[in-house]
C-alpha positions in Angstrom: 109.5 85.5 79.0 107.0 87.9 77.5 103.7 89.5 78.4 100.8 89.6 75.9 97.3 91.0 76.3 94.4 91.2 73.8 90.8 92.2 74.4 87.8 94.3 73.7 86.1 96.9 75.9 83.3 99.5 75.9 85.5 101.8 73.8 86.3 99.4 71.0 83.3 97.1 70.8 79.5 97.6 71.0 77.5 95.5 73.5 76.4 93.1 70.8 80.1 92.2 70.2 81.1 92.0 73.9 78.1 89.8 74.8 79.4 87.2 72.3 82.6 87.0 74.2 81.0 86.9 77.6 82.0 83.8 79.7 79.7 82.7 82.5 81.4 82.6 85.9 80.8 78.9 86.1 82.9 78.4 82.9 85.8 80.7 83.7 87.9 78.0 85.5 87.7 75.7 82.4 88.4 78.6 80.1 91.5 79.6 82.0 92.7 76.0 82.0 92.3 75.9 78.2 94.2 79.2 77.9 97.1 77.9 80.0 97.2 74.8 77.7 97.2 76.9 74.5 100.5 76.5 72.5 103.1 79.0 73.6 101.2 80.1 76.8 103.1 79.5 80.1 100.5 81.3 82.3 97.1 82.9 81.5 94.2 84.9 82.9 90.8 85.9 81.5 89.1 89.1 82.8 85.4 89.1 81.8 83.1 92.0 82.9 80.1 93.7 81.4 82.5 96.3 79.9 85.5 94.2 78.8 86.8 90.8 78.0 90.6 90.6 78.1 93.2 87.7 77.8 96.5 88.2 79.6 99.3 85.7 79.0 102.9 85.1 79.9 104.7 83.3 77.1 108.3 82.3 76.5 109.1 84.6 73.6 105.8 86.2 72.7 105.0 83.5 70.2 101.5 82.6 71.6 98.7 83.2 69.1 96.0 84.6 71.4 93.9 85.6 68.4 93.5 81.9 67.5 92.5 81.1 71.1 89.8 83.7 70.9 88.6 82.4 67.6 88.7 78.7 68.6 87.2 79.2 72.1 84.3 81.4 71.1 83.9 80.0 67.5 84.1 83.4 66.0 85.6 84.6 62.7 88.9 86.4 63.7 88.5 88.8 60.8 85.1 90.0 62.1 86.5 90.3 65.6 89.7 91.9 64.6 88.6 95.5 64.2 87.4 95.6 67.8 90.5 94.0 69.4 93.3 95.9 71.0 96.7 94.2 71.7 99.5 95.1 74.0 102.9 93.5 74.6 105.6 93.7 77.2 105.7 97.0 79.0 102.5 98.3 77.4 100.7 95.2 78.6 101.9 95.9 82.1 100.8 99.5 81.8 97.3 98.5 80.5 96.8 96.1 83.4 97.8 98.7 86.0 95.4 101.2 84.4 92.6 98.7 84.4 93.1 97.7 88.0 93.3 101.4 89.0 90.0 102.1 87.2 91.7 104.6 84.8 90.3 102.6 81.8 86.8 102.3 83.2 83.6 103.9 81.7 83.4 105.8 85.0 86.9 106.7 86.0 87.5 105.9 89.6 84.7 103.3 90.1 85.7 100.6 92.6 84.2 97.5 91.1 86.9 96.7 88.5 89.6 96.1 91.1 87.4 93.4 92.8 86.7 91.8 89.4 90.5 91.6 88.6 91.1 90.1 92.0 88.4 87.5 91.4 89.9 86.6 88.0 93.3 86.2 89.7 91.9 84.0 92.4 90.2 81.7 89.8 93.4 81.6 87.7 95.5 80.6 90.7 93.0 78.0 91.8 93.3 76.2 88.5 97.1 76.6 88.2 96.9 79.0 85.3 98.8 81.7 87.2 101.8 80.7 89.3 105.0 82.7 88.5 105.5 85.9 86.5 101.8 86.6 86.1 101.4 86.2 89.9 104.0 88.9 90.4 102.4 91.1 87.8 98.9 90.8 89.2 99.8 91.2 92.8 101.7 94.3 91.8 98.7 95.7 90.0 96.7 95.5 93.2 99.4 97.5 95.0 99.4 100.1 92.2 95.6 100.4 92.4 95.8 100.9 96.2 98.5 103.6 95.7 96.3 105.4 93.1 93.3 105.4 95.5 95.5 106.5 98.4 97.6 109.2 96.8 94.9 110.7 94.4 91.3 111.6 94.7 90.4 110.0 91.4 87.8 107.8 93.1 86.2 110.4 95.3 85.5 113.5 93.2 81.8 114.3 93.1 80.3 114.5 89.7 76.5 114.9 90.3 74.4 118.0 91.1 73.1 116.4 94.3 76.5 115.5 95.7 78.0 118.8 94.8 75.1 120.5 96.6 76.0 118.5 99.7 79.7 119.6 99.5 78.6 123.2 99.2 76.4 122.8 102.2 79.3 121.3 104.2 81.5 124.3 103.3 78.8 126.7 104.7 78.0 124.8 107.9 81.2 122.9 108.5 79.1 119.8 109.3 75.6 118.7 108.4 75.1 116.8 111.6 71.7 117.8 113.1 70.8 120.2 110.3 67.2 120.5 109.3 66.2 120.3 105.6 63.1 121.8 104.0 61.9 120.3 100.7 59.7 122.6 98.6 58.5 120.4 95.8 58.6 116.6 95.5 60.5 115.8 92.3 63.2 113.2 91.7 66.1 115.7 91.8 64.9 117.1 95.1 64.6 113.6 96.5 68.1 112.7 95.4 69.6 115.8 96.9 67.7 115.1 100.1 69.1 111.6 100.2 72.6 112.9 100.0 72.0 115.4 102.8 70.5 112.8 105.1 73.4 110.4 104.3 75.7 113.1 105.5 74.0 113.6 108.8 71.1 116.0 108.2 68.3 115.5 110.8 64.7 116.6 110.4 63.0 116.7 107.0 60.1 118.9 106.2 58.2 118.6 102.8 55.8 121.1 101.3 54.2 120.6 97.9 51.3 122.0 96.0 49.8 118.5 96.0 49.8 117.6 99.7 49.5 113.9 99.1 52.8 113.9 97.2 54.4 115.8 100.1 53.1 113.1 102.5 54.6 110.3 100.3 58.0 111.9 100.1 58.1 112.8 103.8 57.4 109.2 104.7 60.6 108.1 102.8 62.6 110.2 105.2 60.5 109.8 108.3 59.8 113.5 107.9 56.9 115.9 108.3 54.6 117.0 105.4 53.3 120.5 105.3 50.7 122.3 103.1 52.2 124.6 100.5 50.5 127.6 102.0 52.6 127.1 105.2 56.0 127.6 103.7 56.5 131.2 104.7 55.5 130.5 108.3 57.6 127.3 108.6 60.6 127.7 106.4 62.7 129.4 109.0 62.9 126.0 110.8 65.3 124.8 108.1 69.0 125.3 107.8 68.9 123.9 104.2 66.1 124.6 101.7 65.9 122.6 98.5 63.3 124.0 96.1 62.0 123.0 92.7 58.3 123.9 92.1 57.9 124.8 88.4 56.4 128.1 89.4 56.5 130.8 86.7 58.0 133.4 89.1 60.2 133.3 92.2 58.4 132.1 95.3 61.2 133.2 97.7 62.0 136.9 97.6 64.2 139.3 99.5 61.5 140.1 102.1 61.0 136.4 102.8 64.7 136.0 103.4 64.8 139.0 105.8 61.8 137.5 107.7 63.6 134.1 108.0 66.8 135.6 109.2 65.0 137.7 111.8 63.2 134.6 113.2 66.5 132.6 113.1 68.4 135.4 114.9 70.7 135.6 111.8 71.7 132.0 111.8 72.6 131.2 108.2 70.3 129.4 105.6 71.4 127.6 102.5 69.0 127.5 99.5 69.5 124.9 96.7 67.4 126.2 93.8 66.9 123.4 91.3 64.0 125.1 89.5 63.9 126.6 86.0 62.6 129.3 86.1 64.2 129.9 89.5 62.3 129.7 92.7 64.6 132.0 94.6 65.0 135.7 93.6 68.6 136.6 93.1 68.2 139.5 95.6 68.0 136.9 98.3 71.7 136.1 97.8 72.6 139.7 98.8 71.4 139.1 102.3 74.1 138.3 104.9 73.4 134.8 106.2 71.5 133.6 103.0 73.4 131.5 100.6 71.7 130.6 97.3 72.9 128.2 94.6 70.8 127.8 91.5 71.1 125.0 88.9 73.7 126.9 86.8 75.9 127.4 89.9 75.7 123.7 90.6 76.4 122.6 87.0 79.5 124.8 87.1 80.6 123.1 90.3 80.0 119.7 88.7 82.2 120.8 85.7 84.8 121.9 88.1 84.8 118.5 89.8 85.1 116.8 86.5 88.1 119.0 85.8 89.5 118.0 89.2 88.9 114.3 88.4 90.9 114.8 85.1 93.7 116.4 87.1 93.6 113.5 89.6 93.5 111.0 86.7 96.6 112.7 85.3 98.3 112.2 88.6 97.2 108.6 88.7 98.7 108.1 85.2 102.0 109.4 86.5 101.9 106.9 89.3 101.1 104.1 86.9 104.0 105.1 84.6 106.4 105.1 87.5 105.2 101.7 88.7 105.5 100.2 85.2 109.2 101.3 85.1 109.7 99.9 88.6 108.1 96.6 87.8 110.2 96.2 84.6 113.4 97.0 86.5 112.4 94.4 89.1 111.8 91.7 86.4 115.1 92.4 84.8 116.8 92.1 88.1 115.1 88.8 88.8 116.6 87.4 85.6 120.1 87.6 87.1 119.1 86.2 90.5 119.6 82.5 89.7 123.0 83.2 88.2 124.1 85.1 91.3 122.8 82.3 93.6 124.5 79.7 91.5 127.8 81.6 91.6 127.6 82.0 95.4 126.8 78.3 95.8 129.6 77.3 93.4 132.3 79.3 95.2 131.0 78.3 98.7 131.3 74.7 97.6 134.9 75.3 96.5 135.7 77.1 99.7 134.4 74.3 101.9 136.2 71.7 99.9 139.5 73.5 100.1 139.2 73.9 103.9 138.4 70.2 104.3 141.4 69.3 102.0 144.0 71.1 104.1 142.4 70.6 107.5 144.4 67.4 108.2 147.7 69.3 107.6 146.8 72.1 109.9 146.3 69.9 112.9 143.9 70.8 115.8 142.7 74.3 115.6 141.5 76.4 118.5 138.0 78.1 118.2 139.8 81.4 117.5 141.9 79.8 114.7 138.8 78.2 113.2 137.1 81.7 113.1 140.2 83.1 111.5 140.2 80.5 108.7 136.5 81.1 108.1 137.1 84.8 107.9 140.1 84.5 105.6 138.5 82.2 103.1 135.1 84.0 103.1 136.9 87.3 102.5 138.7 85.8 99.5 135.5 84.4 98.1 133.6 87.6 98.6 136.3 89.6 96.8 136.2 87.1 93.9 132.4 87.4 93.7 132.3 91.2 93.9 133.1 92.0 90.3 130.9 89.4 88.6 127.9 90.1 90.9 128.2 93.9 90.4 128.5 93.4 86.7 125.4 91.1 86.7 123.3 93.6 88.7 124.3 96.5 86.4 123.6 94.5 83.3 120.2 93.5 84.6 118.8 96.9 83.5 120.5 96.9 80.1 119.8 95.0 76.9 123.1 93.1 77.3 121.8 91.2 80.4 121.4 87.9 78.6 124.9 88.1 77.1 126.5 88.9 80.5 124.6 86.1 82.3 125.7 83.6 79.7 129.3 84.8 79.9 129.4 84.5 83.7 127.9 81.1 83.7 130.4 79.9 81.1 133.4 81.4 83.0 132.5 79.7 86.3 131.0 76.5 84.7 127.6 77.1 86.3 124.7 74.8 85.7 121.5 76.1 84.1 119.1 74.9 86.7 116.6 77.5 88.0 117.0 79.9 85.1 113.5 79.2 83.8 111.8 80.6 86.9 113.8 83.4 88.6 112.7 83.9 92.1 110.9 80.6 92.2 107.1 80.2 92.4 105.8 83.2 94.4 103.0 80.9 95.6 105.7 78.8 97.4 106.5 81.7 99.6 102.9 82.5 100.7 
């Protein structure tokens, strides 16, 4: 038994190469059937997305030529495709799959779509019989690993945009954005994006002021808000808890005296200014007022960089989880290799025990229920003591390179049949 994986992704191949390997969804079942029929392949799966095409296979001894499958199926020159391919075997193939499912190998680390795509590929492969045993166990484990990464790290939730960081800063100031009023000064795309994030997080009324009133009306309509003439900003801005401004004015339009006026009207209730303008719309003196919180574009970019750093830290934590899960999966596979021998040994000795009881039963005469129980206990105790050492040895050897040698020795010593060794644990699908 061996795992092999080859593929291309957004890091190794440009789109003009990846598109030549793309498989339409309607053709995936047939492609997976052909993969499973390829010489040396016991089980196979093809993962095809806009950013990657990967072939995962379980083979008997790692002898399947997956390069030739790619060349034959896509009618491509392997030499031209070769520089773009990556290949992993055994433990590294397991690690790669776990990383892919956990979105650690994605263009945007933490994006959720890839896990769904892996699950869809798995469902297709199972439906056509291309996945049924070892790959079934590997893939279902990859889903559990991905869930653990998302549960135990924040790799999928760290904010990495100016707009989303601004919302998080606002939450820190107000605790909650539920019912907060937002004032938009300007009508550009970045202002609109920030406003959408705020509204999505519970912000209530939207006011829009712009030098061109018609643009203010159009933006206000998107949020069911109220458009105001630009000349009204100083008389109406105090209605807002959060002010997003980006006007392109050559000098600051909000100065310290304006902030003092707003706070007076608001009875010192805090205001949060998100200044997206360059040059800045909000004079830095405003930030010295108690109750006024101002963040300009540089502040927000630094916050974004901080979140990117946080995501890297979370990704590092996720990599540790993946590493531990790879070791755990490998140990489980090795343990499964000895299960058929343990079961065969138990069946063999139980058959001998029952045969010996039947052989001497006639000489024992009628036995009371208590005597029957005593015979059962005595003979089972003897068998268990006989089994203890070989079973312990098998379990210990399962994690070592000598496992195959120990398995063969035990089977020869007890004259065990070889049935069941090719599929330890049976078909996982049979237990569903």
